[in-house]
TIZASE-893794 format. One record per residue (C-alpha): residue in three letters; chain; x negated, z, y negated. Coordinates in Angstrom, 1 decimal. Each point is the difference from the previous one (the first is absolute). Layout:
N
[r "ALA", "A", [X, Z, Y]]
...
//
This chain:
327
[r "MET", "A", [-97.4, 240.6, -9.7]]
[r "ILE", "A", [2.3, 2.1, 2.9]]
[r "ILE", "A", [2.9, -1.6, 0.9]]
[r "ALA", "A", [2.4, 2.4, 1.9]]
[r "SER", "A", [3.6, -0.6, 1.1]]
[r "ALA", "A", [2.4, 2.0, 2.0]]
[r "PRO", "A", [3.5, -0.6, 1.7]]
[r "THR", "A", [3.4, 1.3, -0.7]]
[r "ARG", "A", [2.2, 1.0, 2.5]]
[r "LEU", "A", [3.9, -0.4, 1.7]]
[r "ASP", "A", [0.7, 3.7, 0.9]]
[r "PHE", "A", [2.3, -0.1, 2.8]]
[r "GLY", "A", [0.9, 3.5, 0.9]]
[r "GLY", "A", [-1.6, 3.9, -0.8]]
[r "GLY", "A", [-0.7, -0.6, -3.3]]
[r "TRP", "A", [0.6, 3.5, -1.8]]
[r "THR", "A", [-1.4, 1.9, 2.9]]
[r "ASP", "A", [-3.4, -0.8, -1.1]]
[r "VAL", "A", [0.2, 1.8, -3.3]]
[r "PRO", "A", [-1.3, 3.7, 0.5]]
[r "PRO", "A", [1.2, 2.8, 0.8]]
[r "TYR", "A", [2.4, -1.8, 2.6]]
[r "PRO", "A", [-3.0, -1.5, 2.3]]
[r "GLU", "A", [-2.1, 3.6, -0.1]]
[r "ASP", "A", [3.5, 1.6, 0.9]]
[r "ARG", "A", [1.9, -2.2, 2.1]]
[r "GLY", "A", [-2.1, -3.1, 1.1]]
[r "GLY", "A", [0.4, -3.3, -1.7]]
[r "PHE", "A", [-0.1, -3.6, 1.3]]
[r "VAL", "A", [-0.1, -3.0, -1.7]]
[r "CYS", "A", [0.6, -3.7, 1.3]]
[r "ASN", "A", [-1.4, -2.7, -2.3]]
[r "LEU", "A", [-1.0, -3.6, -0.6]]
[r "ALA", "A", [-2.3, -1.3, -2.3]]
[r "ILE", "A", [0.8, -3.2, -1.7]]
[r "GLU", "A", [-2.3, -2.8, -2.3]]
[r "ARG", "A", [1.2, 1.1, -3.4]]
[r "ARG", "A", [-3.3, 1.5, -1.4]]
[r "ALA", "A", [-1.0, 2.3, -2.5]]
[r "THR", "A", [-3.7, -1.5, -1.3]]
[r "VAL", "A", [-2.8, 1.8, -1.6]]
[r "VAL", "A", [-2.5, -2.4, -1.6]]
[r "TRP", "A", [-3.2, 2.7, -0.9]]
[r "HIS", "A", [-2.4, -2.0, -2.7]]
[r "THR", "A", [-3.3, 1.2, -0.1]]
[r "ALA", "A", [-0.4, -2.3, -2.8]]
[r "PRO", "A", [2.4, -0.9, -3.1]]
[r "PRO", "A", [2.6, -2.2, 1.4]]
[r "SER", "A", [-0.2, -3.6, -1.8]]
[r "HIS", "A", [2.4, -3.2, 0.2]]
[r "GLY", "A", [2.9, 1.6, -1.8]]
[r "ALA", "A", [0.4, 2.5, 3.2]]
[r "GLU", "A", [2.6, 2.6, -1.1]]
[r "GLN", "A", [-1.2, 3.6, 0.2]]
[r "SER", "A", [1.7, 3.1, 0.9]]
[r "GLY", "A", [1.4, 2.5, -2.5]]
[r "PRO", "A", [-0.6, 3.6, 0.6]]
[r "ASP", "A", [2.0, 0.4, 3.1]]
[r "PRO", "A", [0.5, 3.3, 1.3]]
[r "LEU", "A", [-0.8, -0.8, 3.6]]
[r "ILE", "A", [-3.3, -1.8, -0.8]]
[r "ALA", "A", [-0.9, 3.0, -2.1]]
[r "ALA", "A", [0.9, 2.3, 2.7]]
[r "ALA", "A", [-2.1, -1.5, 2.5]]
[r "LEU", "A", [-3.2, -0.3, -1.9]]
[r "ARG", "A", [0.5, 3.6, -1.2]]
[r "SER", "A", [0.2, 0.8, 3.7]]
[r "ALA", "A", [-3.1, -2.1, 1.0]]
[r "ALA", "A", [-1.9, 1.3, -3.0]]
[r "ARG", "A", [-0.5, 3.5, 1.9]]
[r "ARG", "A", [-1.3, -1.7, 3.1]]
[r "PRO", "A", [-3.7, 0.2, 0.8]]
[r "GLY", "A", [-1.8, -3.5, -0.9]]
[r "TRP", "A", [2.6, -1.2, -2.8]]
[r "ALA", "A", [-2.8, 0.7, -3.0]]
[r "GLU", "A", [-2.9, -1.5, 2.0]]
[r "ARG", "A", [2.1, -3.2, 1.2]]
[r "VAL", "A", [2.7, -0.2, -2.8]]
[r "ALA", "A", [-1.8, -0.3, -3.2]]
[r "THR", "A", [3.1, -0.8, -2.6]]
[r "THR", "A", [3.5, 0.1, 0.2]]
[r "PRO", "A", [1.3, -3.1, 1.8]]
[r "THR", "A", [2.4, -2.3, -1.4]]
[r "ILE", "A", [2.9, 0.0, 2.8]]
[r "GLU", "A", [2.8, -2.7, 0.2]]
[r "LEU", "A", [3.2, 1.0, 2.2]]
[r "ARG", "A", [2.4, -2.7, 1.1]]
[r "SER", "A", [2.9, 0.0, 2.3]]
[r "ASP", "A", [2.0, -2.8, 2.0]]
[r "PHE", "A", [3.5, 2.3, -0.1]]
[r "PRO", "A", [2.4, 1.5, -2.7]]
[r "VAL", "A", [-1.0, 3.0, -1.7]]
[r "GLY", "A", [2.4, 2.9, 1.8]]
[r "ALA", "A", [0.8, -2.1, 3.0]]
[r "GLY", "A", [-0.3, 3.0, 2.3]]
[r "LEU", "A", [-2.7, -1.9, 2.1]]
[r "GLY", "A", [-2.7, 2.8, -0.3]]
[r "GLY", "A", [-1.6, -2.0, -3.0]]
[r "SER", "A", [-1.8, 2.8, -1.5]]
[r "SER", "A", [-1.6, 1.2, 2.9]]
[r "ALA", "A", [-0.9, -3.4, 0.7]]
[r "ALA", "A", [-2.0, -0.1, -3.4]]
[r "GLY", "A", [-1.6, 3.7, 0.5]]
[r "VAL", "A", [-1.2, -1.1, 3.7]]
[r "ALA", "A", [-1.4, -3.2, -1.9]]
[r "LEU", "A", [-1.5, 2.2, -2.1]]
[r "ALA", "A", [-1.5, 2.6, 2.2]]
[r "ALA", "A", [-1.7, -3.0, 2.0]]
[r "ALA", "A", [-1.5, -1.6, -3.0]]
[r "CYS", "A", [-1.3, 3.4, -0.8]]
[r "ALA", "A", [-1.1, 0.8, 3.0]]
[r "VAL", "A", [-2.0, -3.6, 0.3]]
[r "ALA", "A", [-1.7, 0.8, -3.9]]
[r "CYS", "A", [-1.0, 3.4, 1.3]]
[r "GLY", "A", [-1.6, -1.5, 3.1]]
[r "GLU", "A", [2.6, 1.6, 2.4]]
[r "GLN", "A", [1.2, -1.0, 3.5]]
[r "LEU", "A", [3.6, 1.7, 0.2]]
[r "THR", "A", [2.6, -0.6, 3.0]]
[r "PRO", "A", [3.4, -1.0, -0.8]]
[r "ALA", "A", [0.9, 3.5, 0.7]]
[r "ALA", "A", [-2.2, 1.4, -2.4]]
[r "LEU", "A", [0.9, -2.5, -2.6]]
[r "ALA", "A", [3.5, 0.5, 0.2]]
[r "GLU", "A", [-0.8, 3.7, -0.1]]
[r "ARG", "A", [-2.0, -0.1, -3.1]]
[r "SER", "A", [2.5, -2.1, -1.7]]
[r "ARG", "A", [2.9, 2.3, 0.5]]
[r "ALA", "A", [-2.1, 2.9, -1.0]]
[r "THR", "A", [-0.5, -1.8, -3.0]]
[r "GLU", "A", [3.5, -0.5, -0.8]]
[r "VAL", "A", [0.9, 3.4, 0.6]]
[r "GLU", "A", [-3.1, 2.0, -1.8]]
[r "GLU", "A", [-0.2, -2.6, -2.8]]
[r "LEU", "A", [3.4, -1.5, -0.9]]
[r "ARG", "A", [1.9, 3.0, 1.6]]
[r "VAL", "A", [2.1, -2.4, 1.8]]
[r "ALA", "A", [2.3, 1.7, 2.8]]
[r "GLY", "A", [-0.2, -2.4, 2.4]]
[r "GLY", "A", [-0.6, -0.8, 3.7]]
[r "PHE", "A", [-2.8, -1.7, 2.3]]
[r "GLN", "A", [1.5, -3.1, 1.6]]
[r "ASP", "A", [-0.3, -2.0, -3.0]]
[r "HIS", "A", [-4.1, 0.5, 0.2]]
[r "TYR", "A", [-0.3, -0.4, 3.7]]
[r "ALA", "A", [1.9, -3.1, 0.0]]
[r "ALA", "A", [-2.2, -1.6, -3.1]]
[r "ALA", "A", [-3.0, 1.4, 1.9]]
[r "PHE", "A", [0.5, -1.2, 3.6]]
[r "GLY", "A", [2.5, -3.0, -0.2]]
[r "GLY", "A", [2.2, -1.1, 2.9]]
[r "ALA", "A", [2.5, 2.1, 1.6]]
[r "LEU", "A", [-0.6, 3.8, 0.3]]
[r "GLY", "A", [1.4, 2.9, 1.3]]
[r "LEU", "A", [-1.0, 2.8, -2.4]]
[r "THR", "A", [0.3, 3.7, 1.5]]
[r "LEU", "A", [-0.3, 2.8, -2.3]]
[r "GLY", "A", [-0.4, 3.6, 0.1]]
[r "GLN", "A", [-3.0, 2.2, -1.3]]
[r "THR", "A", [-1.9, -3.4, 0.3]]
[r "ARG", "A", [0.6, -3.6, 0.2]]
[r "HIS", "A", [-0.2, -2.2, 3.0]]
[r "ALA", "A", [0.2, -4.0, -0.2]]
[r "GLU", "A", [0.9, -2.0, 2.7]]
[r "PRO", "A", [0.1, -3.7, -0.4]]
[r "LEU", "A", [3.2, -1.5, 1.9]]
[r "PRO", "A", [-1.2, -3.2, 2.4]]
[r "LEU", "A", [2.5, -3.2, -1.7]]
[r "THR", "A", [-0.2, -3.0, 1.9]]
[r "GLN", "A", [-0.5, -3.5, -2.0]]
[r "ALA", "A", [3.9, -0.4, 1.1]]
[r "THR", "A", [0.7, 3.3, -1.4]]
[r "ARG", "A", [-1.2, -0.4, -3.2]]
[r "ARG", "A", [1.4, -3.4, -0.4]]
[r "CYS", "A", [3.7, 1.5, 1.3]]
[r "LEU", "A", [-0.6, 2.7, -2.8]]
[r "GLU", "A", [-0.6, -2.4, -2.4]]
[r "ALA", "A", [3.0, -2.1, 1.1]]
[r "ARG", "A", [2.3, 2.9, 0.1]]
[r "LEU", "A", [-0.5, 2.4, -2.9]]
[r "THR", "A", [1.0, -1.1, -3.5]]
[r "LEU", "A", [-1.7, 1.9, -2.7]]
[r "VAL", "A", [1.9, 0.1, -3.3]]
[r "TYR", "A", [-1.1, 1.6, -3.1]]
[r "THR", "A", [3.2, 1.4, -2.0]]
[r "GLY", "A", [-1.3, 0.0, -3.5]]
[r "GLU", "A", [0.5, 3.4, -0.4]]
[r "SER", "A", [-2.7, 2.4, -0.9]]
[r "ARG", "A", [-0.6, 2.8, 2.5]]
[r "ILE", "A", [0.2, 3.6, -0.9]]
[r "SER", "A", [-2.1, 1.4, 2.9]]
[r "ALA", "A", [-1.8, 3.3, -1.8]]
[r "GLU", "A", [3.5, 1.0, -1.1]]
[r "THR", "A", [1.5, -0.6, 3.3]]
[r "ILE", "A", [-2.9, 1.2, 2.0]]
[r "THR", "A", [-0.5, 3.4, -2.1]]
[r "ALA", "A", [3.9, 0.4, 0.5]]
[r "VAL", "A", [-0.6, -0.5, 3.7]]
[r "LEU", "A", [-2.8, 2.1, 0.4]]
[r "ASP", "A", [2.1, 2.9, -1.9]]
[r "ALA", "A", [3.0, -0.4, 2.6]]
[r "TYR", "A", [-2.5, 0.0, 2.9]]
[r "ALA", "A", [-1.8, 3.3, -1.3]]
[r "ALA", "A", [3.4, 1.6, -0.5]]
[r "ARG", "A", [0.5, -0.8, 3.9]]
[r "GLU", "A", [3.3, -2.2, -0.7]]
[r "ALA", "A", [1.1, -0.5, 3.6]]
[r "ARG", "A", [1.3, -3.7, -1.3]]
[r "VAL", "A", [-3.2, -0.7, -1.1]]
[r "VAL", "A", [-2.2, 1.6, 2.7]]
[r "ALA", "A", [2.1, -1.7, 3.0]]
[r "ALA", "A", [-0.1, -3.3, -1.8]]
[r "LEU", "A", [-3.7, -0.1, -0.2]]
[r "ASP", "A", [-0.4, 1.4, 3.6]]
[r "ARG", "A", [1.9, -3.0, 1.2]]
[r "MET", "A", [-1.6, -2.9, -2.2]]
[r "ALA", "A", [-3.4, 1.4, 1.2]]
[r "SER", "A", [1.7, -0.3, 3.5]]
[r "LEU", "A", [0.9, -3.2, -0.6]]
[r "ALA", "A", [-3.4, -1.2, -1.1]]
[r "ARG", "A", [-1.0, 0.4, 3.1]]
[r "ASP", "A", [2.4, -2.1, 1.7]]
[r "MET", "A", [-0.7, -2.4, -2.4]]
[r "ALA", "A", [-4.0, -0.2, 0.9]]
[r "GLU", "A", [1.4, -0.8, 3.5]]
[r "ALA", "A", [2.1, -2.7, -1.1]]
[r "LEU", "A", [-2.5, -1.6, -1.4]]
[r "SER", "A", [-2.9, 0.4, 2.3]]
[r "SER", "A", [2.6, -1.4, 2.7]]
[r "GLY", "A", [1.3, -3.2, -2.7]]
[r "ASP", "A", [3.3, 1.4, 0.0]]
[r "ILE", "A", [1.1, -0.9, -3.1]]
[r "SER", "A", [3.7, 0.5, 0.7]]
[r "SER", "A", [-0.4, 3.4, 0.7]]
[r "LEU", "A", [-2.0, 0.7, -3.2]]
[r "GLY", "A", [2.9, -1.4, -1.9]]
[r "ALA", "A", [2.2, 2.4, 1.5]]
[r "LEU", "A", [-2.4, 3.3, -0.7]]
[r "MET", "A", [-0.4, -1.5, -3.5]]
[r "ASP", "A", [3.9, 0.2, -0.6]]
[r "GLU", "A", [0.0, 3.7, 1.5]]
[r "HIS", "A", [-3.0, 0.8, -2.3]]
[r "TRP", "A", [1.7, -1.0, -3.2]]
[r "VAL", "A", [3.1, 2.2, 0.8]]
[r "HIS", "A", [-2.8, 3.2, 0.2]]
[r "GLN", "A", [-1.9, -1.2, -2.9]]
[r "GLN", "A", [3.0, -0.5, -2.3]]
[r "SER", "A", [1.2, 3.6, 1.1]]
[r "LEU", "A", [-3.0, 1.3, -1.6]]
[r "HIS", "A", [0.8, -0.5, -3.8]]
[r "PRO", "A", [3.0, -1.9, -1.8]]
[r "ARG", "A", [-2.5, -2.2, -2.0]]
[r "ILE", "A", [-1.9, -1.3, 3.2]]
[r "THR", "A", [3.0, -2.9, -0.1]]
[r "THR", "A", [0.8, -1.8, -3.1]]
[r "PRO", "A", [3.3, -2.0, -0.5]]
[r "ARG", "A", [-2.4, -3.5, 0.0]]
[r "ILE", "A", [-1.2, 1.1, 3.5]]
[r "ALA", "A", [3.4, 1.2, 1.4]]
[r "ALA", "A", [1.5, -3.8, -1.5]]
[r "LEU", "A", [-2.9, -1.6, 1.5]]
[r "GLU", "A", [0.5, 2.0, 3.6]]
[r "ALA", "A", [3.8, -1.4, 0.3]]
[r "THR", "A", [-1.3, -3.5, -1.3]]
[r "VAL", "A", [-2.7, -0.1, 2.7]]
[r "ARG", "A", [2.1, 1.3, 2.5]]
[r "ALA", "A", [3.1, -2.4, -0.4]]
[r "ALA", "A", [-2.9, -2.9, 0.4]]
[r "GLY", "A", [-1.3, 1.4, 3.4]]
[r "ALA", "A", [-1.9, 2.7, -0.7]]
[r "VAL", "A", [-0.9, 2.8, 2.8]]
[r "GLY", "A", [-2.6, 2.3, -1.4]]
[r "PHE", "A", [-0.4, 1.2, -3.6]]
[r "LYS", "A", [-1.8, 2.5, -1.8]]
[r "ALA", "A", [-1.6, 0.9, -3.5]]
[r "LEU", "A", [-3.7, 0.4, -0.2]]
[r "GLY", "A", [-2.2, 2.4, -1.4]]
[r "ALA", "A", [1.6, 3.0, -2.0]]
[r "SER", "A", [2.7, -2.5, -0.8]]
[r "GLY", "A", [2.1, 0.4, -3.1]]
[r "GLY", "A", [-0.4, -3.9, -0.5]]
[r "GLY", "A", [-3.1, -1.9, 1.0]]
[r "CYS", "A", [0.2, -2.2, 3.3]]
[r "VAL", "A", [2.2, 0.0, 2.8]]
[r "LEU", "A", [-0.8, -1.1, 3.5]]
[r "VAL", "A", [3.0, -2.2, 2.0]]
[r "CYS", "A", [-0.5, -0.6, 4.0]]
[r "SER", "A", [2.0, -3.1, 1.2]]
[r "SER", "A", [0.2, -2.2, 3.0]]
[r "ILE", "A", [-2.2, -3.3, -0.6]]
[r "GLU", "A", [3.2, -2.2, 0.0]]
[r "GLN", "A", [1.7, 2.1, -3.1]]
[r "ALA", "A", [-3.5, 0.6, -1.9]]
[r "PRO", "A", [0.8, -3.1, -2.1]]
[r "ALA", "A", [3.6, 1.2, -1.0]]
[r "VAL", "A", [-1.2, 3.5, -0.4]]
[r "ARG", "A", [-3.0, -1.0, -2.6]]
[r "ALA", "A", [2.5, -2.2, -1.5]]
[r "ALA", "A", [2.3, 3.0, -0.5]]
[r "ALA", "A", [-2.5, 2.3, -1.4]]
[r "ALA", "A", [-1.3, -2.3, -2.4]]
[r "THR", "A", [3.4, 0.6, -1.8]]
[r "LEU", "A", [-0.9, 3.4, -1.0]]
[r "GLY", "A", [-4.0, 0.2, 0.2]]
[r "GLU", "A", [-3.0, -1.8, 0.4]]
[r "VAL", "A", [-1.0, -1.0, 3.8]]
[r "LEU", "A", [-3.6, 0.4, 0.2]]
[r "ASP", "A", [-2.2, -1.6, 2.6]]
[r "TRP", "A", [-2.4, 1.8, 2.1]]
[r "GLN", "A", [-2.1, 0.1, 2.7]]
[r "VAL", "A", [-1.2, 2.6, 2.4]]
[r "ALA", "A", [-3.6, 1.0, -1.0]]
[r "THR", "A", [-2.4, 0.4, 3.1]]
[r "ASP", "A", [-2.9, 1.5, -2.4]]
[r "GLY", "A", [0.1, 2.8, -2.2]]
[r "VAL", "A", [-2.2, 0.4, -2.8]]
[r "ARG", "A", [-2.4, -2.6, -0.7]]
[r "VAL", "A", [-3.6, 0.1, -2.0]]
[r "GLN", "A", [-1.8, -2.7, -1.2]]
[r "VAL", "A", [-3.4, 0.2, -2.2]]
[r "VAL", "A", [-0.5, -2.9, -2.2]]
[r "SER", "A", [-3.3, -1.0, -1.6]]
[r "ASP", "A", [-0.4, 0.9, -3.8]]
[r "ASP", "A", [-0.8, -3.5, -0.4]]
[r "THR", "A", [3.6, -0.6, 0.6]]
[r "ASP", "A", [1.5, 2.9, -1.6]]
[r "GLY", "A", [2.8, -0.5, -2.3]]
//
């Protein structure tokens, strides 16, 4: 069998500027960090045994298989439709890029099955193309690149995409893990509707939306510099400003639960706050000093679920296991 896993991400800044047509028009930039909350694909080359739970007709799995079946070598190397399990260790609708992480893991498993060797960038592009062409998802690029590359990224977006891994010292990684609190609000996101609404506003060139996106891309560039230099205090301040512009894109980006959570953690000492992904729910990210982090986490736990996390220093991983141990 083939086992492929890909990390999810924390998007510090620039989300939305990776969604076409903004990057082609004005040039987008995203700063994000992959985390060890993974989507895992288990591709069984023989029927799973020992009570393994098989996946149902998952749309993402079906889309990946349709896309793979059109590529050279598929029929020769894959004689029958595989049995695929899709697992995750993060909440559904968390705003962590989980569906894209699953898409990258599926793309990697399909590539191995077909005997292909793809770069992380090629896997990211293939996964995103499957979402757009097969599932008609109006999303961006950053989640796929974070899942494929891992680590911290500065992603420049225009007519093409360029991912620059950002150097993180061990001390910076420890500081990020100590000072950043990840909280799941328990609310399901409405990202597709929200993304469509923001895209419509951008297409109409609403000044408020264009100005907010431009500033968010600029802040993301500053975040990449802060991360590379290990300046987490500046990162927290930049998160705060980004959240102001992020909320201005659409009223549904924040919710009463998110607003209450923000007020609660700020009262406990938080110095940076933003919602992740398209928001409307999902997760929020909170920055504090190391000293205030315990109080911030305790306060956050009264309104949401605090999720443990670690930096994912690598991206998608693929392991091929002998058929003798399949299942």
